[in-house]
N, C-alpha and C positions, 0 to 999 in steps of 0.2 A: 654591898658590904663583902659578900663572898667573892666578888670579882676582884676587889682590892687585895684580899688575902691571897687568892690564887696568883695574882699578878706579882705580889711581893715574893712569893715562893719561886716564881719563874725568874724574876730579876735577880734575886739573891742579895747577899750583903753588899755588893758593889753598887747597887742602885737604891733609889728611894721611890716609894709609891705615896702619892698624895691622895687621900680619900676625903671627899667633901660631901656633905649632905645638909639639906635645909633644916631638917628636923632635929630638935634637941635630943640628946641622949644617944643618937646614932654614933657620934664620934667616940663616946665612952665605950659603947658596946664593941666597936671596931677595935679600939685600943686593947680592950680586955681579951677579945678573941685572938688577936694577933699575938698578944703576950703569952697566952696559953700555948700557942704553937711555936714560941721562941722567936717570933719575927720581930726584929728591931728596926726594920726599914720602912715602916708605915707611919706617916704623919696624918692624923685624922683631925678634921676641923669642921665646925658647924659653919656652912656657907651655902647660900642659895645661888642660883644661876645669875642673879643680878648683883651679887656681892662682889667686892674687890678681891681678886685673886692675888695673894701676897707670895708669889713664887717668881723667882727670876726667870725671864723668858728663855735665857740660854741654858737653863737647867732642865728643860723638858724635851725629851726625845719623842714621846708619844703621848697623845691626849685622847682619852676615850670618854665619851659622854653617854649615859644611858638613862632613859626615861626622865629627861630633864624638861620636857615640854608639856607636862601635865599641870600647867598653871591655869587656874580657872579663868583669869582675865588676861589672856595673852595679848589682846589688843591694847590694853593699858600699859603693858610692859614691852611692847614690840620695839620701841626705840632703844631700849637698854639691851634687850636680848639680841636683836638683829642689827 
């Protein structure tokens, strides 16, 4: 979450940062924290690694994933993830 906020500060108003998290409530917290800092360039959504990413491929210059492989049953999801 803090990574998304810092990235939005670096990108500035000319760019957009997409923040995704599997857990409910994280997107609301990210939206609230970014709003308190006056950041309007963060779009937060509840989305796990196996979910469908609804972002145009040509709209992404950089993609950074962090701690996304702490899935308990990786072998059950390997075909979707990898």
